[in-house]
MIGU-922395 format. One record per residue: residue number from 1; residue in one letter; x, y, z of N, C-alpha, C, O in turn. Coordinates in pm, whole numbers, plus 50000, padded with zeros to 5 digits. Example, Ala and Ser with C-alpha at 12.3 -4.5 7.8 and 13.67 -1.06 7.14 Angstrom:
<pts>
<1; "a"; <51319; 49431; 50780>; <51230; 49550; 50780>; <51320; 49670; 50780>; <51424; 49668; 50846>> <2; "s"; <51285; 49775; 50708>; <51367; 49894; 50714>; <51290; 50003; 50787>; <51341; 50114; 50804>> 
</pts>
This chain:
<pts>
<1; "m"; <34844; 10283; 79460>; <34719; 10237; 79423>; <34626; 10173; 79542>; <34510; 10206; 79564>> <2; "k"; <34705; 10068; 79618>; <34668; 10032; 79711>; <34608; 10096; 79841>; <34522; 10061; 79922>> <3; "k"; <34703; 10226; 79823>; <34691; 10282; 79943>; <34546; 10360; 79919>; <34455; 10364; 80002>> <4; "f"; <34543; 10421; 79791>; <34440; 10478; 79766>; <34300; 10425; 79786>; <34209; 10485; 79842>> <5; "t"; <34293; 10296; 79730>; <34180; 10204; 79764>; <34136; 10195; 79898>; <34020; 10226; 79929>> <6; "i"; <34227; 10153; 79985>; <34207; 10166; 80141>; <34161; 10275; 80174>; <34051; 10260; 80229>> <7; "t"; <34207; 10423; 80165>; <34140; 10493; 80165>; <34004; 10547; 80161>; <33938; 10594; 80254>> <8; "m"; <33972; 10533; 80025>; <33834; 10552; 79970>; <33735; 10432; 80024>; <33613; 10452; 80018>> <9; "f"; <33789; 10297; 80081>; <33745; 10223; 80126>; <33672; 10277; 80281>; <33554; 10259; 80314>> <10; "i"; <33753; 10330; 80341>; <33766; 10410; 80484>; <33644; 10495; 80478>; <33552; 10483; 80559>> <11; "l"; <33647; 10589; 80370>; <33549; 10700; 80347>; <33418; 10644; 80333>; <33319; 10699; 80382>> <12; "a"; <33411; 10518; 80254>; <33281; 10482; 80218>; <33202; 10419; 80329>; <33081; 10434; 80346>> <13; "l"; <33299; 10333; 80416>; <33239; 10282; 80518>; <33191; 10387; 80622>; <33085; 10373; 80682>> <14; "f"; <33265; 10479; 80640>; <33198; 10591; 80742>; <33106; 10674; 80681>; <33015; 10691; 80762>> <15; "a"; <33085; 10732; 80583>; <33015; 10774; 80500>; <32883; 10769; 80546>; <32840; 10882; 80568>> <16; "t"; <32796; 10671; 80570>; <32704; 10615; 80584>; <32628; 10665; 80725>; <32513; 10704; 80740>> <17; "n"; <32732; 10648; 80818>; <32715; 10684; 80920>; <32742; 10827; 80994>; <32744; 10847; 81115>> <18; "f"; <32763; 10924; 80886>; <32794; 11054; 80884>; <32739; 11169; 80824>; <32789; 11282; 80821>> <19; "v"; <32565; 11104; 80746>; <32535; 11201; 80673>; <32422; 11268; 80727>; <32315; 11207; 80736>> <20; "f"; <32431; 11378; 80761>; <32306; 11436; 80835>; <32269; 11567; 80780>; <32350; 11637; 80719>> <21; "s"; <32118; 11608; 80806>; <32069; 11722; 80768>; <32116; 11831; 80872>; <32164; 11803; 80982>> <22; "q"; <32099; 11954; 80827>; <32161; 12056; 80895>; <32111; 12099; 81046>; <32162; 12175; 81128>> <23; "d"; <31978; 12012; 81053>; <31899; 12009; 81160>; <31897; 11892; 81269>; <31825; 11882; 81369>> <24; "t"; <31998; 11806; 81221>; <31995; 11701; 81300>; <32115; 11703; 81412>; <32227; 11726; 81365>> <25; "q"; <32108; 11686; 81518>; <32184; 11688; 81643>; <32297; 11558; 81649>; <32269; 11453; 81707>> <26; "d"; <32401; 11576; 81595>; <32466; 11457; 81618>; <32542; 11438; 81741>; <32554; 11533; 81819>> <27; "d"; <32593; 11329; 81766>; <32642; 11274; 81913>; <32791; 11287; 81902>; <32849; 11193; 81847>> <28; "l"; <32861; 11385; 81945>; <32991; 11417; 81953>; <33053; 11295; 82031>; <33176; 11294; 82023>> <29; "n"; <32990; 11174; 82115>; <33071; 11109; 82216>; <33098; 10976; 82136>; <33177; 10889; 82172>> <30; "r"; <33022; 10973; 82025>; <33033; 10829; 81953>; <33164; 10829; 81918>; <33208; 10931; 81866>> <31; "p"; <33256; 10709; 81941>; <33405; 10681; 81928>; <33424; 10667; 81783>; <33539; 10672; 81741>> <32; "q"; <33301; 10644; 81679>; <33323; 10629; 81553>; <33346; 10782; 81484>; <33381; 10797; 81367>> <33; "f"; <33328; 10859; 81551>; <33328; 11026; 81502>; <33469; 11061; 81483>; <33519; 11093; 81375>> <34; "m"; <33535; 11052; 81610>; <33695; 11045; 81636>; <33754; 10922; 81513>; <33847; 10946; 81435>> <35; "e"; <33697; 10826; 81516>; <33787; 10741; 81415>; <33770; 10765; 81280>; <33852; 10723; 81198>> <36; "y"; <33657; 10837; 81245>; <33658; 10870; 81102>; <33775; 10990; 81083>; <33873; 10972; 81010>> <37; "i"; <33756; 11096; 81146>; <33845; 11198; 81117>; <33994; 11197; 81127>; <34070; 11278; 81074>> <38; "t"; <34030; 11081; 81213>; <34169; 11049; 81234>; <34201; 10970; 81120>; <34304; 10996; 81059>> <39; "q"; <34124; 10874; 81082>; <34157; 10761; 80975>; <34150; 10819; 80852>; <34234; 10785; 80767>> <40; "a"; <34066; 10902; 80825>; <34061; 10979; 80684>; <34150; 11064; 80683>; <34177; 11109; 80572>> <41; "g"; <34216; 11110; 80783>; <34298; 11221; 80787>; <34281; 11336; 80750>; <34364; 11396; 80681>> <42; "i"; <34151; 11396; 80798>; <34096; 11513; 80805>; <34155; 11605; 80906>; <34202; 11711; 80862>> <43; "f"; <34160; 11584; 81023>; <34201; 11639; 81125>; <34343; 11584; 81176>; <34355; 11462; 81159>> <44; "t"; <34436; 11638; 81226>; <34554; 11602; 81317>; <34561; 11698; 81435>; <34571; 11820; 81424>> <45; "f"; <34557; 11629; 81554>; <34601; 11647; 81690>; <34712; 11727; 81712>; <34807; 11675; 81655>> <46; "y"; <34752; 11857; 81785>; <34876; 11930; 81825>; <34870; 11997; 81929>; <34765; 11995; 81993>> <47; "i"; <34971; 12067; 81969>; <34969; 12157; 82084>; <35016; 12319; 82022>; <35123; 12363; 81981>> <48; "p"; <34909; 12367; 82035>; <34916; 12496; 81942>; <35059; 12587; 81988>; <35084; 12592; 82109>> <49; "d"; <35131; 12642; 81912>; <35238; 12709; 81976>; <35166; 12846; 82018>; <35193; 12882; 82132>> <50; "a"; <35101; 12907; 81964>; <35069; 13028; 81971>; <35005; 13019; 82137>; <34996; 13129; 82190>> <51; "e"; <34965; 12909; 82217>; <34897; 12929; 82328>; <35059; 12937; 82421>; <35065; 13017; 82514>> <52; "k"; <35162; 12866; 82395>; <35266; 12862; 82473>; <35341; 12969; 82495>; <35420; 12982; 82588>> <53; "q"; <35308; 13075; 82379>; <35382; 13210; 82392>; <35280; 13327; 82389>; <35306; 13437; 82340>> <54; "k"; <35159; 13292; 82448>; <35087; 13426; 82414>; <35108; 13562; 82508>; <35091; 13680; 82477>> <55; "s"; <35134; 13527; 82582>; <35209; 13661; 82665>; <35334; 13733; 82561>; <35379; 13845; 82585>> <56; "d"; <35368; 13668; 82473>; <35472; 13731; 82413>; <35415; 13837; 82280>; <35484; 13911; 82210>> <57; "f"; <35308; 13822; 82276>; <35237; 13934; 82193>; <35133; 13987; 82219>; <35056; 13931; 82297>> <58; "n"; <35096; 14130; 82153>; <34977; 14162; 82159>; <34881; 14140; 82068>; <34927; 14087; 81966>> <59; "g"; <34780; 14157; 82065>; <34670; 14087; 81997>; <34664; 13946; 81995>; <34703; 13866; 82080>> <60; "s"; <34604; 13925; 81872>; <34559; 13755; 81879>; <34588; 13706; 81703>; <34581; 13784; 81608>> <61; "p"; <34608; 13614; 81696>; <34610; 13532; 81566>; <34470; 13477; 81524>; <34436; 13438; 81412>> <62; "y"; <34404; 13483; 81628>; <34256; 13435; 81570>; <34137; 13516; 81573>; <34112; 13603; 81656>> <63; "l"; <34056; 13474; 81461>; <33951; 13581; 81452>; <33886; 13606; 81534>; <33840; 13719; 81551>> <64; "y"; <33857; 13478; 81629>; <33778; 13515; 81745>; <33863; 13396; 81856>; <33886; 13277; 81838>> <65; "d"; <33899; 13495; 81986>; <33967; 13393; 82071>; <33908; 13259; 82111>; <33955; 13146; 82101>> <66; "d"; <33809; 13297; 82154>; <33720; 13160; 82201>; <33681; 13044; 82095>; <33669; 13089; 81981>> <67; "f"; <33667; 12958; 82102>; <33576; 12842; 82035>; <33420; 12845; 82026>; <33351; 12844; 82128>> <68; "s"; <33370; 12849; 81908>; <33256; 12877; 81907>; <33160; 12772; 81857>; <33224; 12724; 81763>> <69; "p"; <33053; 12712; 81862>; <32995; 12638; 81806>; <32956; 12662; 81630>; <32895; 12758; 81583>> <70; "g"; <33011; 12542; 81554>; <32997; 12552; 81399>; <32978; 12425; 81347>; <32949; 12322; 81408>> <71; "y"; <32996; 12442; 81227>; <32962; 12269; 81158>; <33047; 12280; 81038>; <33065; 12388; 80981>> <72; "i"; <33100; 12169; 80997>; <33184; 12157; 80891>; <33156; 12050; 80787>; <33135; 11935; 80824>> <73; "l"; <33155; 12092; 80618>; <33054; 11984; 80537>; <33203; 11914; 80494>; <33297; 11994; 80482>> <74; "v"; <33227; 11792; 80474>; <33343; 11716; 80449>; <33279; 11628; 80306>; <33163; 11587; 80305>> <75; "d"; <33377; 11608; 80186>; <33353; 11509; 80114>; <33213; 11541; 80045>; <33147; 11455; 79986>> <76; "d"; <33184; 11645; 80054>; <33040; 11660; 79971>; <32899; 11593; 80029>; <32788; 11582; 79977>> <77; "s"; <32955; 11549; 80164>; <32846; 11487; 80219>; <32826; 11456; 80338>; <32710; 11435; 80374>> <78; "i"; <32943; 11444; 80439>; <32930; 11465; 80563>; <32946; 11556; 80637>; <33050; 11621; 80644>> <79; "l"; <32814; 11580; 80722>; <32801; 11721; 80764>; <32818; 11708; 80922>; <32728; 11653; 80986>> <80; "i"; <32955; 11767; 81001>; <32992; 11712; 81116>; <32928; 11861; 81170>; <32944; 11975; 81126>> <81; "n"; <32851; 11811; 81278>; <32760; 11931; 81329>; <32790; 11944; 81455>; <32849; 11853; 81512>> <82; "n"; <32750; 12069; 81527>; <32775; 12147; 81639>; <32875; 12085; 81734>; <32856; 12017; 81835>> <83; "i"; <33020; 12137; 81656>; <33157; 12120; 81688>; <33183; 12263; 81725>; <33123; 12361; 81681>> <84; "e"; <33301; 12260; 81832>; <33378; 12337; 81887>; <33484; 12406; 81777>; <33588; 12342; 81757>> <85; "l"; <33467; 12525; 81711>; <33576; 12605; 81599>; <33616; 12707; 81642>; <33554; 12779; 81720>> <86; "r"; <33758; 12734; 81585>; <33829; 12842; 81611>; <33902; 12879; 81504>; <33986; 12793; 81479>> <87; "y"; <33906; 12994; 81414>; <34017; 12995; 81314>; <34124; 13071; 81307>; <34101; 13186; 81270>> <88; "n"; <34231; 13045; 81330>; <34377; 13075; 81331>; <34397; 13160; 81202>; <34432; 13095; 81104>> <89; "v"; <34386; 13260; 81189>; <34429; 13359; 81070>; <34523; 13365; 81039>; <34539; 13352; 80918>> <90; "f"; <34651; 13390; 81129>; <34792; 13377; 81085>; <34842; 13238; 81034>; <34906; 13208; 80933>> <91; "a"; <34796; 13168; 81130>; <34854; 13022; 81032>; <34746; 12985; 80946>; <34776; 12887; 80878>> <92; "e"; <34668; 13015; 80933>; <34554; 12965; 80805>; <34495; 12853; 80866>; <34526; 12751; 80804>> <93; "q"; <34438; 12834; 80942>; <34422; 12696; 81002>; <34275; 12685; 81082>; <34261; 12734; 81194>> <94; "m"; <34192; 12630; 81029>; <34091; 12594; 81105>; <34086; 12486; 81230>; <34092; 12366; 81202>> <95; "q"; <34075; 12528; 81369>; <34087; 12428; 81469>; <33939; 12384; 81493>; <33833; 12421; 81443>> <96; "m"; <33973; 12282; 81600>; <33841; 12210; 81638>; <33879; 12139; 81780>; <33961; 12047; 81785>> <97; "k"; <33808; 12194; 81900>; <33823; 12096; 81996>; <33717; 12019; 82031>; <33597; 12031; 82007>> <98; "y"; <33804; 11904; 82115>; <33728; 11787; 82144>; <33764; 11711; 82267>; <33875; 11665; 82296>> <99; "q"; <33667; 11705; 82326>; <33700; 11656; 82473>; <33831; 11705; 82522>; <33918; 11633; 82571>> <100; "n"; <33840; 11838; 82504>; <33968; 11932; 82534>; <34074; 11883; 82487>; <34177; 11895; 82552>> <101; "k"; <34076; 11826; 82381>; <34237; 11830; 82276>; <34163; 11932; 82161>; <34045; 11950; 82133>> <102; "v"; <34305; 11998; 82100>; <34252; 12092; 81995>; <34336; 12005; 81860>; <34453; 11967; 81868>> <103; "s"; <34258; 11989; 81752>; <34320; 11925; 81632>; <34283; 12078; 81519>; <34215; 12178; 81541>> <104; "s"; <34342; 12047; 81429>; <34344; 12150; 81321>; <34297; 12058; 81163>; <34321; 11939; 81146>> <105; "i"; <34238; 12134; 81078>; <34217; 12031; 80943>; <34333; 12048; 80891>; <34392; 12154; 80869>> <106; "a"; <34375; 11914; 80864>; <34497; 11878; 80789>; <34505; 11905; 80637>; <34604; 11952; 80580>> <107; "v"; <34371; 11864; 80571>; <34372; 11834; 80442>; <34218; 11927; 80420>; <34103; 11885; 80408>> <108; "p"; <34275; 12070; 80421>; <34146; 12169; 80391>; <34068; 12153; 80239>; <33953; 12187; 80210>> <109; "d"; <34159; 12095; 80161>; <34062; 12060; 80001>; <33975; 11957; 80016>; <33896; 11933; 79925>> <110; "r"; <33975; 11886; 80124>; <33879; 11786; 80143>; <33747; 11837; 80211>; <33650; 11763; 80228>> <111; "v"; <33751; 11989; 80256>; <33639; 12038; 80327>; <33549; 12126; 80245>; <33603; 12228; 80201>> <112; "n"; <33430; 12110; 80219>; <33340; 12197; 80127>; <33321; 12353; 80197>; <33344; 12463; 80148>> <113; "k"; <33284; 12325; 80297>; <33258; 12461; 80401>; <33268; 12454; 80518>; <33245; 12350; 80579>> <114; "v"; <33304; 12562; 80573>; <33328; 12572; 80750>; <33181; 12688; 80781>; <33154; 12782; 80707>> <115; "v"; <33132; 12664; 80860>; <33030; 12776; 80920>; <33073; 12828; 81067>; <33084; 12751; 81162>> <116; "l"; <33092; 12937; 81073>; <33157; 12990; 81216>; <33106; 13112; 81228>; <33104; 13183; 81127>> <117; "n"; <33048; 13169; 81372>; <33007; 13279; 81392>; <32904; 13344; 81268>; <32898; 13467; 81257>> <118; "n"; <32834; 13268; 81187>; <32729; 13296; 81092>; <32811; 13342; 80982>; <32754; 13429; 80916>> <119; "e"; <32944; 13308; 80936>; <32999; 13331; 80849>; <33044; 13166; 80764>; <33060; 13059; 80822>> <120; "i"; <33056; 13189; 80643>; <33099; 13065; 80569>; <33202; 13057; 80469>; <33211; 13112; 80359>> <121; "f"; <33280; 12975; 80530>; <33425; 12972; 80493>; <33433; 12867; 80383>; <33362; 12768; 80400>> <122; "n"; <33516; 12873; 80262>; <33534; 12784; 80180>; <33681; 12793; 80131>; <33726; 12903; 80099>> <123; "y"; <33756; 12683; 80126>; <33902; 12682; 80131>; <33928; 12687; 79989>; <33901; 12585; 79925>> <124; "l"; <33985; 12810; 79912>; <34000; 12784; 79765>; <34146; 12837; 79750>; <34221; 12898; 79827>> <125; "k"; <34160; 12782; 79602>; <34298; 12826; 79563>; <34268; 12868; 79420>; <34181; 12822; 79347>> <126; "f"; <34378; 12988; 79385>; <34363; 13046; 79258>; <34485; 13124; 79237>; <34555; 13143; 79336>> <127; "f"; <34530; 13183; 79100>; <34618; 13226; 79042>; <34633; 13376; 79070>; <34559; 13421; 78982>> <128; "l"; <34673; 13465; 79124>; <34677; 13596; 79112>; <34797; 13683; 79125>; <34852; 13700; 79234>> <129; "k"; <34831; 13727; 79037>; <34957; 13805; 78977>; <35073; 13695; 78982>; <35171; 13698; 79056>> <130; "d"; <35036; 13580; 78868>; <35124; 13483; 78868>; <35170; 13414; 79005>; <35275; 13351; 79003>> <131; "k"; <35099; 13421; 79120>; <35127; 13343; 79223>; <35014; 13292; 79279>; <34905; 13347; 79295>> <132; "i"; <35055; 13159; 79316>; <34902; 13077; 79386>; <34886; 13116; 79524>; <34977; 13114; 79606>> <133; "q"; <34760; 13154; 79549>; <34679; 13212; 79642>; <34609; 13124; 79681>; <34543; 13063; 79597>> <134; "k"; <34599; 13088; 79824>; <34510; 12978; 79881>; <34467; 13016; 80032>; <34527; 13099; 80101>> <135; "g"; <34368; 12952; 80066>; <34321; 13018; 80236>; <34160; 13009; 80236>; <34101; 12976; 80132>> <136; "y"; <34098; 13036; 80343>; <33949; 13017; 80344>; <33895; 13177; 80351>; <33926; 13268; 80427>> <137; "f"; <33802; 13170; 80241>; <33746; 13279; 80225>; <33607; 13261; 80225>; <33571; 13148; 80193>> <138; "c"; <33496; 13360; 80258>; <33397; 13395; 80283>; <33351; 13429; 80145>; <33405; 13521; 80084>> <139; "k"; <33254; 13361; 80094>; <33198; 13376; 79976>; <33033; 13455; 80001>; <32931; 13403; 80048>> <140; "l"; <33052; 13604; 79948>; <32932; 13705; 80019>; <32838; 13683; 79911>; <32719; 13669; 79940>> <141; "t"; <32876; 13678; 79785>; <32763; 13658; 79689>; <32801; 13538; 79582>; <32902; 13468; 79567>> <142; "k"; <32665; 13547; 79509>; <32679; 13423; 79387>; <32650; 13489; 79282>; <32583; 13591; 79290>> <143; "g"; <32692; 13446; 79175>; <32647; 13480; 79062>; <32756; 13521; 78931>; <32864; 13463; 78917>> <144; "k"; <32706; 13631; 78838>; <32810; 13647; 78731>; <32917; 13727; 78822>; <33026; 13738; 78765>> <145; "l"; <32912; 13776; 78931>; <33035; 13843; 79005>; <33003; 13767; 79150>; <32897; 13755; 79211>> <146; "t"; <33121; 13726; 79176>; <33113; 13666; 79356>; <33202; 13746; 79436>; <33321; 13746; 79403>> <147; "l"; <33166; 13814; 79535>; <33237; 13891; 79600>; <33292; 13786; 79747>; <33224; 13736; 79836>> <148; "l"; <33444; 13782; 79720>; <33502; 13723; 79813>; <33562; 13791; 79953>; <33617; 13898; 79926>> <149; "k"; <33568; 13763; 80081>; <33625; 13820; 80163>; <33718; 13742; 80247>; <33682; 13641; 80308>> <150; "k"; <33872; 13804; 80250>; <33958; 13754; 80298>; <34017; 13798; 80435>; <34055; 13915; 80437>> <151; "y"; <34030; 13733; 80543>; <34077; 13776; 80659>; <34252; 13741; 80672>; <34295; 13627; 80693>> <152; "k"; <34327; 13843; 80657>; <34457; 13821; 80678>; <34514; 13842; 80806>; <34448; 13918; 80877>> <153; "c"; <34634; 13788; 80862>; <34673; 13838; 80987>; <34829; 13869; 80992>; <34903; 13772; 81002>> <154; "e"; <34887; 14000; 80986>; <35013; 14038; 81002>; <35062; 14010; 81136>; <34986; 14008; 81232>> <155; "l"; <35234; 13980; 81149>; <35264; 13982; 81284>; <35344; 14107; 81272>; <35443; 14095; 81199>> <156; "i"; <35325; 14226; 81326>; <35403; 14356; 81311>; <35519; 14314; 81435>; <35491; 14259; 81541>> <157; "g"; <35650; 14355; 81391>; <35744; 14337; 81507>; <35777; 14438; 81596>; <35735; 14548; 81563>> <158; "s"; <35836; 14433; 81693>; <35834; 14529; 81812>; <35912; 14666; 81777>; <36008; 14671; 81699>> <159; "s"; <35854; 14781; 81848>; <35904; 14903; 81783>; <35970; 14936; 81904>; <36012; 15051; 81909>> <160; "y"; <35989; 14863; 82006>; <36059; 14931; 82124>; <36193; 14983; 82091>; <36275; 14915; 82030>> <161; "n"; <36216; 15118; 82136>; <36352; 15160; 82128>; <36421; 15187; 82273>; <36379; 15270; 82355>> <162; "k"; <36536; 15103; 82291>; <36571; 15071; 82436>; <36630; 15200; 82456>; <36607; 15243; 82569>> <163; "a"; <36705; 15282; 82378>; <36754; 15395; 82435>; <36667; 15501; 82463>; <36720; 15584; 82536>> <164; "l"; <36542; 15531; 82427>; <36440; 15581; 82464>; <36349; 15542; 82566>; <36275; 15610; 82636>> <165; "d"; <36370; 15407; 82562>; <36262; 15324; 82670>; <36128; 15377; 82617>; <36048; 15428; 82695>> <166; "a"; <36104; 15366; 82504>; <35962; 15390; 82437>; <35947; 15286; 82308>; <36036; 15242; 82235>> <167; "g"; <35803; 15263; 82307>; <35762; 15226; 82209>; <35706; 15096; 82241>; <35694; 15091; 82364>> <168; "n"; <35657; 14967; 82176>; <35619; 14878; 82200>; <35683; 14748; 82211>; <35708; 14692; 82104>> <169; "k"; <35718; 14683; 82327>; <35817; 14569; 82325>; <35768; 14483; 82285>; <35850; 14413; 82226>> <170; "n"; <35644; 14433; 82282>; <35581; 14285; 82204>; <35573; 14301; 82067>; <35552; 14410; 82015>> <171; "s"; <35589; 14187; 81997>; <35542; 14211; 81830>; <35356; 14196; 81862>; <35306; 14158; 81968>> <172; "t"; <35291; 14233; 81750>; <35138; 14256; 81768>; <35076; 14185; 81619>; <35098; 14223; 81504>> <173; "f"; <35006; 14087; 81658>; <34902; 14020; 81576>; <34814; 14153; 81505>; <34753; 14229; 81580>> <174; "s"; <34812; 14169; 81386>; <34712; 14287; 81321>; <34608; 14173; 81207>; <34659; 14097; 81124>> <175; "i"; <34490; 14183; 81227>; <34405; 14140; 81125>; <34319; 14225; 81053>; <34251; 14312; 81107>> <176; "k"; <34322; 14197; 80897>; <34260; 14288; 80817>; <34172; 14230; 80729>; <34183; 14107; 80724>> <177; "k"; <34083; 14281; 80654>; <33999; 14226; 80559>; <34030; 14256; 80435>; <34060; 14373; 80415>> <178; "y"; <34033; 14174; 80332>; <34067; 14226; 80220>; <33972; 14145; 80099>; <33968; 14023; 80082>> <179; "y"; <33915; 14226; 80039>; <33812; 14168; 79946>; <33845; 14135; 79791>; <33924; 14208; 79731>> <180; "y"; <33797; 14050; 79741>; <33841; 13982; 79587>; <33687; 13968; 79524>; <33584; 13958; 79591>> <181; "i"; <33698; 13970; 79366>; <33604; 13961; 79253>; <33637; 13826; 79187>; <33745; 13814; 79130>> <182; "l"; <33560; 13737; 79190>; <33557; 13606; 79083>; <33449; 13675; 78996>; <33352; 13734; 79042>> <183; "d"; <33481; 13661; 78856>; <33375; 13670; 78771>; <33343; 13521; 78712>; <33386; 13419; 78767>> <184; "s"; <33273; 13521; 78611>; <33212; 13415; 78540>; <33314; 13317; 78459>; <33304; 13196; 78435>> <185; "k"; <33408; 13403; 78428>; <33553; 13303; 78341>; <33636; 13252; 78468>; <33727; 13175; 78435>> <186; "k"; <33628; 13275; 78594>; <33736; 13234; 78700>; <33847; 13290; 78697>; <33955; 13233; 78716>> <187; "n"; <33825; 13446; 78666>; <33921; 13538; 78676>; <33873; 13631; 78791>; <33764; 13687; 78806>> <188; "i"; <34029; 13635; 78901>; <34001; 13695; 79048>; <34100; 13808; 79042>; <34211; 13814; 78990>> <189; "s"; <34031; 13896; 79107>; <34122; 14010; 79137>; <34070; 14074; 79259>; <33950; 14085; 79281>> <190; "e"; <34186; 14128; 79360>; <34145; 14184; 79467>; <34099; 14368; 79415>; <34141; 14452; 79335>> <191; "v"; <34005; 14358; 79502>; <33894; 14514; 79490>; <33924; 14569; 79594>; <33940; 14502; 79696>> <192; "k"; <33940; 14727; 79593>; <33917; 14802; 79672>; <33771; 14835; 79713>; <33680; 14806; 79636>> <193; "l"; <33743; 14899; 79843>; <33580; 14927; 79851>; <33589; 15096; 79801>; <33581; 15191; 79879>> <194; "r"; <33606; 15103; 79673>; <33596; 15253; 79640>; <33482; 15235; 79524>; <33470; 15134; 79455>> <195; "k"; <33399; 15355; 79514>; <33317; 15366; 79448>; <33361; 15342; 79280>; <33318; 15248; 79213>> <196; "k"; <33432; 15420; 79241>; <33502; 15429; 79110>; <33574; 15275; 79080>; <33560; 15204; 78980>> <197; "k"; <33624; 15259; 79156>; <33678; 15085; 79132>; <33566; 14973; 79122>; <33552; 14884; 79038>> <198; "i"; <33511; 14995; 79201>; <33403; 14900; 79187>; <33286; 14890; 79073>; <33243; 14786; 79023>> <199; "l"; <33235; 15058; 79034>; <33168; 15056; 78904>; <33227; 15003; 78802>; <33163; 14941; 78717>> <200; "k"; <33358; 15022; 78796>; <33423; 14941; 78669>; <33382; 14820; 78638>; <33370; 14799; 78518>> <201; "l"; <33354; 14725; 78719>; <33319; 14587; 78713>; <33185; 14558; 78650>; <33153; 14449; 78603>> <202; "f"; <33122; 14649; 78653>; <32977; 14631; 78606>; <32979; 14692; 78458>; <32873; 14741; 78418>> <203; "s"; <33082; 14692; 78379>; <33068; 14728; 78260>; <32948; 14816; 78195>; <32920; 14934; 78218>> <204; "d"; <32893; 14736; 78118>; <32757; 14831; 78076>; <32646; 14872; 78136>; <32554; 14947; 78104>> <205; "k"; <32678; 14796; 78249>; <32532; 14819; 78355>; <32579; 14954; 78459>; <32513; 15010; 78546>> <206; "k"; <32700; 14976; 78418>; <32725; 15058; 78518>; <32656; 15194; 78581>; <32669; 15230; 78698>> <207; "d"; <32588; 15256; 78490>; <32473; 15340; 78507>; <32352; 15278; 78607>; <32302; 15325; 78710>> <208; "i"; <32331; 15175; 78547>; <32178; 15136; 78639>; <32239; 15091; 78759>; <32190; 15138; 78861>> <209; "v"; <32329; 15016; 78772>; <32395; 14988; 78898>; <32409; 15107; 79030>; <32383; 15096; 79149>> <210; "k"; <32464; 15229; 78947>; <32508; 15348; 79030>; <32381; 15368; 79072>; <32353; 15350; 79190>> <211; "k"; <32272; 15414; 78966>; <32144; 15447; 79012>; <32087; 15391; 79113>; <32040; 15457; 79206>> <212; "y"; <32084; 15276; 79106>; <32047; 15159; 79231>; <32103; 15207; 79342>; <32028; 15252; 79429>> <213; "a"; <32204; 15207; 79356>; <32291; 15250; 79462>; <32231; 15377; 79500>; <32166; 15375; 79605>> <214; "d"; <32239; 15495; 79434>; <32235; 15621; 79477>; <32058; 15630; 79560>; <32038; 15692; 79665>> <215; "d"; <31954; 15557; 79486>; <31823; 15581; 79497>; <31805; 15517; 79648>; <31716; 15553; 79724>> <216; "n"; <31904; 15416; 79680>; <31879; 15323; 79815>; <31967; 15354; 79921>; <31966; 15292; 80028>> <217; "n"; <32069; 15482; 79888>; <32142; 15511; 79968>; <32253; 15417; 80012>; <32273; 15421; 80134>> <218; "l"; <32332; 15332; 79944>; <32421; 15258; 79965>; <32524; 15299; 79937>; <32555; 15357; 79833>> <219; "s"; <32590; 15272; 80030>; <32752; 15289; 80038>; <32853; 15170; 79948>; <32822; 15050; 79952>> <220; "f"; <32965; 15213; 79873>; <33040; 15106; 79822>; <33138; 15102; 79914>; <33237; 15039; 79875>> <221; "r"; <33147; 15155; 80037>; <33236; 15129; 80103>; <33217; 15056; 80213>; <33316; 15036; 80284>> <222; "k"; <33082; 14997; 80254>; <33058; 14907; 80367>; <32997; 14762; 80295>; <32926; 14751; 80195>> <223; "e"; <33038; 14682; 80362>; <33055; 14528; 80317>; <32920; 14479; 80302>; <32894; 14391; 80220>> <224; "k"; <32816; 14541; 80393>; <32669; 14494; 80397>; <32601; 14565; 80251>; <32527; 14507; 80172>> <225; "d"; <32641; 14680; 80243>; <32582; 14769; 80117>; <32628; 14703; 79988>; <32545; 14666; 79905>> <226; "l"; <32769; 14686; 79969>; <32835; 14614; 79872>; <32742; 14506; 79829>; <32689; 14496; 79718>> <227; "i"; <32730; 14419; 79940>; <32657; 14292; 79908>; <32549; 14304; 79792>; <32553; 14250; 79682>> <228; "k"; <32464; 14379; 79839>; <32331; 14416; 79798>; <32350; 14499; 79648>; <32253; 14500; 79573>> <229; "i"; <32458; 14557; 79613>; <32482; 14637; 79506>; <32494; 14502; 79396>; <32422; 14488; 79297>> <230; "i"; <32598; 14412; 79438>; <32638; 14327; 79361>; <32541; 14207; 79356>; <32573; 14119; 79276>> <231; "n"; <32448; 14194; 79413>; <32341; 14100; 79395>; <32248; 14183; 79322>; <32154; 14134; 79260>> <232; "y"; <32269; 14301; 79329>; <32143; 14341; 79206>; <32203; 14349; 79081>; <32128; 14353; 78984>> <233; "y"; <32348; 14354; 79060>; <32393; 14341; 78927>; <32373; 14196; 78885>; <32353; 14168; 78767>> <234; "n"; <32377; 14127; 78954>; <32376; 13970; 78943>; <32248; 13943; 78869>; <32238; 13858; 78781>> <235; "s"; <32127; 14040; 78922>; <32010; 13958; 78910>; <31970; 14064; 78744>; <31865; 14043; 78682>> <236; "l"; <32033; 14127; 78716>; <32014; 14204; 78560>; <32029; 14106; 78437>; <32018; 14150; 78322>> 
</pts>
């Protein structure tokens, strides 16, 4: 209880100094910034293993190899603005670079959202097929049906055949997109971008939605079109 009280006191103390609007330019050189994220335990510093052994793999575990400007909303009110971010999809890890040091989000439950390369990531937990699924998801729509996108990274083993001297000697990182639907009852299910599969989600509005998609030449296999289709359904 004492530890909890101390933690809450630290958060309250620093929150007053770190509430920004999205248009606010915060000064990352302020020592209070690093003091906040380390004392609150939101970030931890480390040496990325993937950087040590980068030559041993083909592909990359990162969504984008380079750090890019972004922002993080923490504890519902603390906006950490204009920081260098990178998403390690394989490790399910959001990383930050500050003064040439790399840190990662240690307590993702404390993070409301991460904005990186024009995509908004939310850390979610849910049950799917009796297993706990958790990680960073992009919320693409809001309403009766929420379309979620999840990046997943698989490490594919070497295919090298020594006897034939053929195949790939290195293991390969492969990143793919997966899509999920969250309904108004908080039920979640994976969905394939196929017309018949998606139309089943719209129940009694199926014919109306199909006509809207046909009239507007929208494809159920394209993410940007599917967003329009689901937004239309949510508006009915």
